[in-house]
N, C-alpha and C positions, 0 to 999 in steps of 0.2 A: 663164320657163317659163309656158306657158299654164295656165290654171286658177286658181281662187281658193282656195288652200290655207290652211286655218286652222292657225295655229301649234299644235303639240301642247300647249304650256303654256297656251294660251288656252282650251282645251276645258274643259268642266265635266262632272261626273258626279253622278248622284243616288245611286248605290250602293244601288239598291232591287231588284236582281234577286232573285227567289225563290231561296232557298238550294238548293232541289231542282233547279235548272237546272245544278248543277255538272257533271254528266256531259256535257252538250252543250257547255259552255264548255271543258272539258278537251279535248274532241274538236276544237274550234277550234284550240287550241294544237298539237295533234298534226299538223294539216294544214299548218302554216306552212312546214315544211321542203320539202314537196312543191311547194307553190305557188311558193316562192322558186326552187327548182331549175328548174321549168318556165319561169319568166321568164328565167333566165339561159341556159337551153338555146336559147332563141329569139333570142339576140343574138350578135354577133361579140365577140371578145375586146376589140376597140377600143371597141365600144359599151358593154360592161360596165364599163369604167373611165372613160367620158366623164362629165365633170361639167357641170352646168348653172350656169355662173358659179362662185360659191363653194359652191354646194349639192353635197351628196355624190353620188357615182356609185352605180350599182346595187350594185357590190361593197361600197362603203362603207356603204350602207344595211343590207345583210345582215350585214356585219361589226359594225355597231352593235348589231343584234339579238343577235349572238353575244356581244359585249362585255357586254351587259346581262343575260345569263342569270344572272349572279351575284345580281342584285337580287331577282327573285322567289324564288330559293332562300333568300337571307338573310331576306327578309320572311316566308317560310313558316316558317323556324326560329323567328323572333320571335313569330309568331302562335301557334305551338304552345307556346312558352315562356311566353306570357301577358304580353309586354311591353306598356307603355302606348303608346309611340310607335315607329313603324316606322323603319327606316333610310332616310335621305334619298338620293335619286338625285343623281349628279353632273350638274347641269344644264349644265355647260360641255362635257360629253362628252369629257373629257380622254383616256380610254382609246381612243375611236374616232379622235380627232384624231391621236393618237400612233402608231396601229397600222399605218398604211400598208397597209390592206386591198387597195388596188389592185395591190400587188405580189404578192398571193397568187393562186394558180390558183383559178378559180371552183369546180372540183370539190373542192378541198381545203377551201375556205371552207364550201361546202355540207355536206360530210361532218362538219366540226367542229360546225357549227350543229345538224345533225341529231342528232349524239351528245349534245350538251348538252340539246337540247329533249326527246329521248326520256327522258333521265334525270329531267328536271323532271316530265314527264308521269307517269312511273312513281312518282315521289314523291307526286303528287296522287292517283293511283289507289290508293295503299296506305293512304290515310286513311279514317277512319270518317265516315259521313254527318254526325254532329254536329260534326266538326272544321270544316266549311265555314262555320259560323256564328261561329267565333272572330273576335275583333275587336280592332283597335288604331287609333290615330290615324295617318292618312297625313300626313307632315310638311309637304309643300308645300301640300296642299289643306286642311289643318286640319279634317279631318272623319273620322268613323269609317269604317274600311274592314274589311269581313269578308274571310275567306279566299275566299269565292265572288267577292267584288268584286275581289280581287287577280287572280284568274284572268281575269275580264272585262277589267280594266284592262290586263293583259298582252296579251290577245288584241286589244284595240282598238289598242294601241301597235304590235303586229305589223302589223295591217291598215293603219295609217297609213303605215308604211314600205313595205309591199308595194304600196300604191297609188302611192307615189312611184316605186318601181321600175318599175311598169307605165307610168307617165307617161314615164319616161326611155326605156323600151323602145320606146314608140310614137314617140319623138323629136319 
């Protein structure tokens, strides 16, 4: 595939967003469902499931985001509980690899993701401003991650997969 995509795991973060930016970051999360739906509406069913070699299809990228909604929810619970180290992600993406998202209707996958994302956004919006400074160690990065950083990290991960979907859409 054209483009010089940096692997997600090779990216680095400084986690230095001002805590006060949490409303804008939550809004980024809120918009992902709409952006994904727009990308899938613009393609045929065949294009939505087309893979680029071994790389995921558009539906698999969205399915991956759906599969991972459990992670920011778990990490939110952990930050609120005051744990020292957050839950690690499954870097082999076993849930996505086993899910067969290409067999799902795009509308069904979009609706499922939208419901999960709206629930996550509602959880963030119910918090107090001081909660967004809560902190624990990110297990892979081995650095402190605040709740505001978790939101940014999730939004960046969403954007990474939406950009991949866009590249597949453009063919």
